[in-house]
N, C-alpha and C positions, 0 to 999 in steps of 0.2 A: 525424913530425907529432903533437904531443901535443894531443888534442882530446877533450873529455868534454861531458857534457850533464847538466843537472839533472833531477831527477825531476819528472814531470808532475803535474798534479793527480790526486787519487785518487778521482774521482767513480766510477770503475769498481769500486771496492771493494765498494760496496753493491749487489750484484747477485742478483736473484732470477730463477729460471727462468722465471717468468711475465712478466718484463720483458725477455726475451731479443730481442724485436723493436725495442727502443729504441736508436737509434744514440747517444743521449746517454751511454750508458754506456761508450762507446770513448773516453773522455777528449777530447771535441771542444773542446780549448782553443784560444783564438785566439792564444796565445803561440806563438812559433816560436824556433828557436835562432839566428836572424839578428838578435835583439835581446836585450839583458840583461834578466833577470827578477828584479825585487826580491822578496826574500822576503815583505816587508810586503805589497806590492801583490798578490803571488800568493795569499797567504792571504786577504786581503780579498776578491779576485776569486772565489776558490773558495767562501768562505763565502756570498757574495751569489748565486752562480749555481748551485751544485750541492748545497750542504749544505741539506738541509731541516730545519729546527728544529721539533720537535714542539711543538704548543701546550701551554702550561702547565696541568698538571692538578693538582687537589687531592690531597693525601696519601691513598694508598689504605689503608684499614685491613686489616691482615693477616688473611685469613680464618680462620687457625688460632687466633686468639684466642678464637673461639667454643668451640673444643674444649678449650682449656685453662682457660677459665672453667667449661666444663661438668665437667671433671675436678675442678676446685677444689671445686665445690658437692658432687659425688659423694663427695670425700674428706671433706668436713665431715660428711655423713651417716654415711659409714663409720666414721670415727673416733669420732663421738658413739656410734654403736651398739656399736662395740668398747669404748669406755669404760664405758658402762652394763653390758655383758656381763662386763667384768672386774670391776666393782664387784658385780654380782650373784653371780658365781662366788666371790668373797672372802666376801661375805655368807653365802652357803650353806655354805661349807666351815668358815668360822670360827664363825659365830653359830648356824646351824641345825644342820648335821651335827656341828659341834663341841660346841655347847652344849645342844642340844635332841635330839641323835640318839636317846637313849634315851626320851625323852617324846614324840616325834612319833608321830602316828597312822601306821598301816601304809601307807595311802594317800599321805599327805603325803610319807612317806619315799621311796617308789618314784616319785612324780611328781617330786620335787626331784632324785632320782638320775637319772631319764630326762631331765629338762630339762638337767641338768649334762652328760650324755653327748651329748645332741643339740647343745647349744651348743658343747661341746668339738669335736665333728665338724665343725660349721659353721665354727667359728674356724679349725681346721685347714685345711679345704678352701678357705677364703677366702684364708688367707695363701698358699697355693700356686696359686690359680686364675690369677692374672695371669701367673704363670711359664708355664702351660700355654697360656693365651690368646696369648702372644707367640709360641709355637710353631705356633699355628694360624693364623697370618696369612701364611703363605708362599704359599698358593695362592689365586687368585681365587675358585675355586668353594668352597673350604673355609674361607677366611678369614671371620669373623663375629663379632658381638657376642653371640652365643648367644641370641638374642632369642626370646621365647615364640613369636612368629608364625613365625620361621624353623624352630624345632624342630617346631612343629606341622605345617608343610607338608612337612617332610622325614621325619618320624617313620615313616610308612608305606613311604616309598620306601627309607628305611634298612633296615628289617626285611627288605624284599623283596630288596635288593641283598645284604644279609648272607647271607640263606639261598641265594641264587644262587652267592655267592662260596665258600660251603662246598662246594658240589657242583662248582663250575667255577672253579678258582683262576686261570685264564687271563683270566676277565672282569674281575677285580680288577686284574690286571696291565695290561689295555688301558685301564681307566679311569684308572689312575695315569698311564699314558703320555699320555693325553688331558689330564689336569690339568697335567702338565709343560709340554706344548704351550701351554696357555692361559696358565700363569704366565709363560712366557718370551716369548709373543707381544707384539709392540709395536703401539701404536696408530698408529705412523707407517707411512704406505702404503709408503714406500721401504724398509722393513725386512722382510726375508723372514722369514715366520714358520713355515716348514715344516722348519726344521733340527733340531727337537728330536728328531725320529724317529731322526736320525743321531747324536745325542750319544753320546759314549763314557761308560762308567760312571766315577763320580767315586770318589775315595778316602775320602769322608765320607758319612756318612748325611744324607739330607734329613730335617730334624727332624720335619716333619709326617708323615713316612712310617715312623717307627721302630715296629716291632712289639714291644710290651712283654712279651707272653707268646708262647711259640713256637707254640702250637696254637690261638690264638684272635686272630691277628694282624688279622683283618678287624673285630674289635670294639675291641681294645685298641691302637688306633693313637693317636699323640700328639695328633693333631687332634681325636680324639673325647674325650679325657680331660677337656678343659675343659668340655665339654657335660655330662659326668657329674658333674663337681664342681659345676657351676651348678645342676643339678636337685637335687643333694644339699642344697646350702644352702637352696633354696627349700623343699624337703620339711622341713627342720629348722626353718626359721623358722615354717612354717605349723603344724607339730606343736607348737612352742613357744607359739605364739599360742593353739592350741586348749586345750592342758593349762592354760596360766596363766588363760585366761578361765573355764574350768570351775572352778577352784579359787576364783578371785575372786568368781564369781557365787554359787557354793554356800556358800563360806566354812565348810565342814564340817571344821573343824581339831580337833574333838574338844572334849569338855566340860572345863571347868576347875573342879574342886572347891574349895570355899571353904577357904583355908587353905593351898592347895598352891602354895607360892611357886615351884616349879620350872617351872610352866606358865603363870604369869600374864602373861608377855610373849610367849609362843609365837605367839598370833594375830596381834599387831602385826609380829613378825619375819617370819612367813609372808606376810602381806600385802605387806610392803616387797619380799620376794624375788620374789613372782610379779608385782608391778608392775614391778620392774626387768626381769624376763625378758620381759614382755609389752612394756615400752617398747623394749627392745633389738630384739626380733623385729619390731616394728612399724616401727622406723626402717629396719631392713634392707629389709623389704618396700616401704616408701616409696621407699627408694633404688632398688629394682628397678623399681617403678612409674615413677619419674622417668626412670630409664635407658630404659625401654621407650617412654615417651612422646617423649623427645627422639630417640631412634635410630630407632624403628620408625615412629611416626606422624608426627612432625615431620622425619624423615629429615635429621638434623643432618649426619651423615657424608657423605651423597650432595650435599648443599648445599654444604658445605665443599670436597668434590672438585670440584665444578662450578665454584665461585668461584675455586679455585686452578688451573683449566684442565688438570687432570691427566689427563682422559680416563678410559676404562674401567679402564686398569691402575692409576690412581691410587687406587681403592678400598683396595687392600692398603696403599699408602703411608700413607693418612690413618688407617686403622685401626691400623697399626703406631705411628704417631706418637701417636695418642691413648692406646694402651695405655701407652707410655713415659711420657706426662705423667701419666696417672692413677697409675702405679706410683710416680712421684717424690712425688706429693701424698699418697699412702697411706703409704708407707715413710719419707718424710723429712717436712719441713715442708709443710703444705698449700700454701704458696706456691712450692714448688720448681718445679712444673710450669708456673707462669706465665712463668718465664724461658725456657722452651723456644720455638723457632720452627722452622719447616720447613727453612729454609736451613741452619741450624746442624746440624739433625737429619740432613739429607742429607749434609753434609760428614762428621759423625761415622760415618755408615754406610759410607762409602767405604773406611774402614780396617778393616771387619769381614769377615765371610764373604761368598763370591760372591752368595748371595741377598740379603743385606743391601746389597751394593754395587750390585746392580741397582736396588733400591728407591731408594737415594741418588742414584744416577746419573739415574734417571727424574725425581725431584724437581728436582735442579739443572738438568737439561736443559730441562725445561719452564719453570721459573722464570727461566732465563737468556734464554729465547726469547720470554717474554711481555713485552708492552709495558708492563704495569703494574708488573711486579715485577723486570724485568731490571737496572735501575740498582742497587738495594739488593742483589741477589743477586750481581752481578759485583764489587760493591765488597767484599762480605764474602769472596768466593772470592779476590779479587785480594790482599788483605792476609794471606792464610793460605798461606804458601809450601809447607807440607807437603801441603796439598789439591792444590795445582798440581802438585807433584812426583808425586803419586798419579795425576792425571789424565794426565800426560805418560807415566807408565809404562804406563798401560792402552792407549795407542796401540799399543803393541808386542803386544798380545794378539791372536793369530790363530786361537785355537780357536774353531770356528763356535758352541760352546755360550756362548761370551762375546761374541758379535757385537754384541748390543745395548749391552752395557756399554761396549764400545770405541766404538761409534758415538756414544753419549751423550757419552762423554769428549771425543771429537773435536769434536762440536758445542758443548759448553761451552767448550773451548779456543778455538774459533773466534769465539765471542762475546767471550771475554775478550780476545782479541787485537784486537778492534775498538777498544779504548781504548788509547792510546799508553803510559800508564804501566804497564798491565798486559801489553801486548805485550812490553816490555822485561824484565818479570819472567818471562814464559813462555819467551822465547828465551834468558834467563839460566840457566834450569834446565840443569845438565850432561846432555847427550845429548838435549836437546829437539829439535834439528833432525834428528837421527838417527831419533828416534821419529816425527817428521812425515813424514819420508821413508818410513818403512814403510808409510804410507797410500797411497803412490803405487805401486800394485802392480796390474798387469793380470791378467786371469783367463786363465791359460794352462794347457792341458790337460797332464797328465803321462802321456800314453799311452805304453805301452812300459815303464813303470817296474813292476818285478815285486816290489820289496820293499814292506814294510808302509807305510812313510812315503809312497811313490809312490801306493799304492792310496788312502790317505786323501786325498791331494791330488785324486785324481780324484773321489772321492766328494763332496768339498767343492765342487769346480768344478761338478759336475753338479747339486748341491743348490741352486745359485743363491746363492752367497755374494756379499754386496754389494761386490764390489771397485770397481765404478764409483761407488757411493755414497761409499766411502772416498776415491776418487780426486777426486771433487768437493770433498769437504770439506777434503781435504789441500791442494788447489790454492787454495781460498778462504782457508785458514788462512795459507798462505805469502803471499798477496797482502796480506792485512792485516798481517803482520809486516813485510813489504817496505817499508811506508810509512816505516819508521825506517831511517836511513842504516847504523847499525851492524848491524842485523838483516840488510841486503842482503849485508854482508860475511860474515856467519856462513852465510848460504845458499850463497853462492859457495864457501866454504871447506869446506862438509860434503861428505865424500867420496860421490860417486855421485849427488848430488842434482840438479845442473844437466842431466846427460844425461837423467834422469828426466823433468824439466820439458820438455826439448826434444822428447823422445819423444811426449809429449801434444800437441805442435803438429802432428804429422803428420795429414794429411787427404787420403784418396784421391780420385781424380777422380770415382768413383762416388758417394762421399759428398758431395762438393761440388755435384754436378749433381743430386742427388735432391731433389725438391720435398717428399717425405714423410719426410725425414730425421728421426731421433729427436731431440727437443729436448735430451735428456742428452748426445748426442754433440756437438752444436753447443756446448753448455755446456762441455764438457771442453776443447775446442780453444780456445774464446774465453778461458777462465780461463787456460789455459797461456800463451797469447799476451799477455795482459794482465800476467801475471807476468814474463814475460821482457822485456816493454817496461819495466817499473818497474825491474828489474835493470839494463837497458841504459841507463837514464836517470839512474842513480847518479852523483853528483859526486865529484870528488876521485880520489885514487889507488885508492880502492875501486872506483869506477866504471870507471876504466881497466882495472883488473885484471878486472873482471867482463866487460866488453866483449870483451876478449882471449879469456877463457875461453869466452864464448858463441860467438864467431866461430870458434873452433878446433874446436868439435864440428861434425863434417862433415856432420850432417843439417840444422843450423840454417837455412842459406841455401836449401838445395834444398827443405825443407819450406814455407818461405815462398814460394818461387817457385811451387810447385804450387797454393798458396792464390791467388796472383795470376793464375795462368793459368786455373784452373778454378773460381774462387770468384765467379763473376758473381752468383750467387744468394745470396751471403753477404758482402755489402759490408762489414759490421762487421769480419769476419775479415781481409778484404783491407786495410782501413785499419790494423788493428793490426799486420798484417805489414809494411806499408809504414813505419810509425813505428818499428817495431824496426830495419829497414834504416837509416833516417835516424840513429838513435842509433848503431848500430854504425859508421856511416860516420864517426864522430868519431875513429876510430883508422885510421891509415894503412894498416896491414895488413888490417884489416877491409874497408876500402874496396876495396882490391885484390881481396880474395876475392870480394866481392859482384860486382864487374865481371867477374872470370874466370868466375863461375858462369854457364853458358850460358843465355841467355834472360831474365835478371832485368832488365836495362836495357830490352829490348824489350817485356817485360810491363808495366813501369812507364810506358813511353810509350803502350802500348795503352790503359792505364786513363786517362792524362792527356788523350789525345785523344779518348776514347770520347765519342760523340754519343748524345743521347737519353736520357740517365740522369735519374732523378727529382731534383728540387731538393734532397731530403733526403740524397742521396748525392754532392752536390757537394764535401763535405769529403774524400771519397776521391780525387777528382782533385786537390784542393788538396794533400793529403798526398803524392801521387805526385810532383807538381811540386817540392815541398820536397826530397823524397828524391833526385830527379835532380840538382837544384841542389847538394845536399850531395855526391853521388858525383862531380860534375864539378869540385868545388872542390879546387883544388891537386893534381889527379890527371890527368896528361897521358894516361896510358894509358886512363882512362875517357872522356876527351875524345875521343881517337881512335876508341874503340868506338862513342860516340854519333854521331860524324861519319860513321862507316861505315855507320850506318843510314839516311843520306840523308834526314834529317828537318829539315834547315835551313829549307827553304821553309815548312813546317808550323809550325816554331817562330816564324818571322817572321810568319806570318799570325796566330799566336795572340796576338801583341801587340795585336791589336784586339779580343780576346775579353776582357770584363770579368772573367771568372772565371779565365782562364788567364795574363793578361798579366804579373802580377807574377812568378809563377815562370818563365814563359817568358823574361822579361828576365833573371832571375838565371842561367838556364841558358845563355842566349846570351852573357852577359858572361863567365861562366867559360869557355865554349868560346873566345871571343876572347882572353882573358887566358892560358889555359893550353895552347891548342891552335893558336896562330897560328904558331909556329915551323915546324910540320910541314904545316899544312893552310892556309897564308895565302891561296892562290887560291880555295880553296873557301869560306873564311870571308868572303872579300870580297863574296859574295852577300848577306851580312847587311845590307850598306849600302842595299839596296832598301827596307829598312824604316825608314830614317832619318826620312822625313817623319812617319811615325806617331809615332816617338819624339819628335820636336821638338814636335809638337802636344800630347802628353802632358805634356811638361815645361812648357808654357805654361799649360795649363789644369788640370792635376790638382794635388793636394797629397798630403802625408804619404808613406806607403809607396810608392805607385805612383810619385810624383814622385821619390822617392829612387832606385828601381831604374832608371827611365828616365834620369836624369842619369848614373847610373853606366854604363848601356849606351852612352849617346851618347859618353861619354869614351873608350869602347873602339872603337866602330864608325867614329868620325872618324879613327881611326889608319890605316884601311885606305883612305882617300880623299885624293886630291890637293886643292889649294886650288880648281881649277876644278870638280871633282866635288862638293866641299862646297857650292860657291855653287849649283850646279844643285839640290842637295837643299834648300837653303834656299828657292829660287824655287819648287820643287815644293810644299813645305809652306806656301808663301805667308807666310813669317816671315822678317823681317829679322835680320841678325846683331845689330844694336843692340838689337832686342827681346829676343833670347835673353840678351845680356849684362845687360841690365836685370833680366830675370827672375833670373838667377844672383845679382846683387848683392842682390835682394830677398830671395832665399833666405837669404843670409848675415845680412842684417839681421833677418830674422824669427827666426832661430835664433841668438841672441847667446850662448847657452849650449848645451853639447852635449846634444841631444835623446836621450832614451832610446828612444823609439818608432821613430826614424829615425837611428840612431847614425852612419851613414856619409854622411849627405846633405851635410854640409860638406865632407868629404873629396872626394866625387864632384864637387861644385860646383866646387871649386879645380882638380881635375884637368881638368874641361871648359874652365874659364877658361884654364888654362895652354895647352891645345891651341889655343883659339881666338887667343890672343896670338901664339903661334908660327906659326899658320897664315897670319895676315894682321897686318901691322904696324899697319894702321888700327884694329884691334880694341883695340890698347893704349890708344890715345887715347880710345876710347869707354869703356873701363873707368875711365880716369883721370877722365874727366867725371862718370862716375856715382858716384864716391867709393869705388872698389874698394879703394884703398889703405888707406883708413880701416877698412874692414870686415875686412881681413885682418889689420891690427894689432890689432883687437878680438878676432878669432879666435885670434890668437897668444896672447893673454893669458888666454883661457879654454878652451884645448885641454885635453882629458882623455884618460885612458888608454883609455877605451872606443872612441874613435874610431881606434884603431890595430888593431882586430881585425875579421875578417870574421864570426865567429860567437861564440856565448856559451854557457857553461854556468852557468845561473843569473846571478850577477854576476861570474863569472870568464870573462875574455876568452880566446878560442883562436884560432889560425890567424892570426898577427899579419901584417899588411900589410909588405911589403917596404920601403916608404918611410913614414917617420914623418910625422905631421901637421906638425911644425915645419919638416921639409925641404921639404914641399910649399909651405907658406906663403912660406918663404924664396925658393923658386924663383919663385913668382908675384910677390913684391915685387921681386925683381931685374928681371924682365920689365917691370914698370911703371915702374921707375926708369931 
């Protein structure tokens, strides 16, 4: 039997740990496999009921624009000062020292020489300062703008620590270890921050820790050089201002004798030079004051970090971004820095060194998770395949030193997979599914391993490596990818991935019955069940293959059985497990496997008949009823197993329960249809419920009326004419009234109804039995215009009326008798 099922609405995709108690996340859709589901209707219904459309918000100005504008203004001052300095240097060398070197006073000569040396030193240190400042941004504790206030507050501590480090080198080593831990620590509570102490030595130097000199490494570290250069520039500028002002105020340039043409322009030339030197130094000091005002007192970097929502670790990222923007403005066009943005900056860093990759990953992860910046961020990442490939590759990194980078990459890809066009790009990367599969790894001890690799694994396990965190992210990412039909096929064809997913559906009795069970454990099982459900709901040949693969994994059904048996405290898990069984039952082999697994049918009935459940758990009972109806459909063996449970009386009583009667009627009809050959006498007991069935036909509408008409057409076959007359008398309904109700049903549904696709078929089947049961009923139907209605139905029959169940808009499980044959049989009886 070829049966499949369309994917359900994906409300459960948007799942947060804090919303675990909401049953609405378990895809509580009113659609069932017993009616066709139009794709347009389904989308509209999903949009109206489950998709929360955020309110339209005005465009958010990128916070980093403040930094790029600040860098532009600094660059203008810097380039102006540099231009004046260059002009002053040329003036001094060409005009003064070249033209008046012999006639200059001794003091002027040495003042000019000193100023030139000072300015040369400042220009040299300035040209290299940014390079050293870049290297000083790798540690949260050492990264800085080298502000006056920061240097003042640290000067005494620095001297004290330096002297201690000379005597006790171990102190310096311990401080470095602490800084490494702080650098690698994440502001995410779920990210273990104590792994740095276990990190293995890397093959490259950490730039901020490079000892430039062998015997004074506590002073000449890379991170301290930028401070030294900064102070050198300040000292040079101040000295230049003092020397220039002294000469401009005193103007003691020597006496010029009358007639001495060699010295007549000396004073003007010297005034021009000292003015240029003063202007250059003043502009540089103005730049530093402006720098300090914006950075120290206005706290520009901290404000941008806050606006970007980057947390404590974002200080390093923002400083690094600012230095890059400033460098572009200084060494290129002053407008080059304006073209930079944090998203592009983060993507560029992903292709650099591990430290830079960490900064880039932190930026992109935060921006992708931010409500304000996520759309723009995901759009930029989504169109850059090289970045997506890099992120996918990072999923395979299992070194604890790279745990935060790996987690950040996984979270970014999860957000990216939330948009369909991006999910296709992610899944289209070669090896993407294998990389995602690497996230689904449990924390298993390697005790007994004596080799070096085994010892490392033990260390990492005991260090608290975030296996569960990666499991959650991996399952969520697969769920989002599974919303696309093609991606479902890729998930199923990835070697070893389905068994991993099924493994996470396992829940022990102790876990299910524990009132204080960890939220993360429930989340793991829930996400895995949701993913399996989505895969099992896939349509077409892909869905058929997936259901076969899922059902053939020996733990699938038994894991779900345990959830049904012990999961009373977790109804959401029970509902998901039941819906998986319903979808798997679309395949004949899977139906038999479910029935053969001990206790599954019994547990489904226990849930179906369970009393005293809260109203918000009624959907679990409904799902159990649909699963039982599916398992009994076209399966004689399952019908026999259900009948052996001796539940016919309870099913018959359930026909009067508003919550259970629809599915109870479906189950009974399937039992009567496929189990009558071997259990005729036992099924004859169903006839006791005929009065209830007849009353429902006369008073109800829509789906309930459909299933009751279908059940009546089956139950009357177990009765003789006398017995049926008794039932009509018991129900206080005349056969003519029932005949009229049947004609009215056909008249009401002149076209095949989508919501009740079998109601016209069942109506005609019941009318045929009534005409065969008693000849007088033929005349009644003729008088009511049954022949005309049948001819109308004959002209409007549709393919959907020939199927028991549907996979989307595709019909499955075809009826043995076509609608045309039924109509022709009824017309022959009338004629």
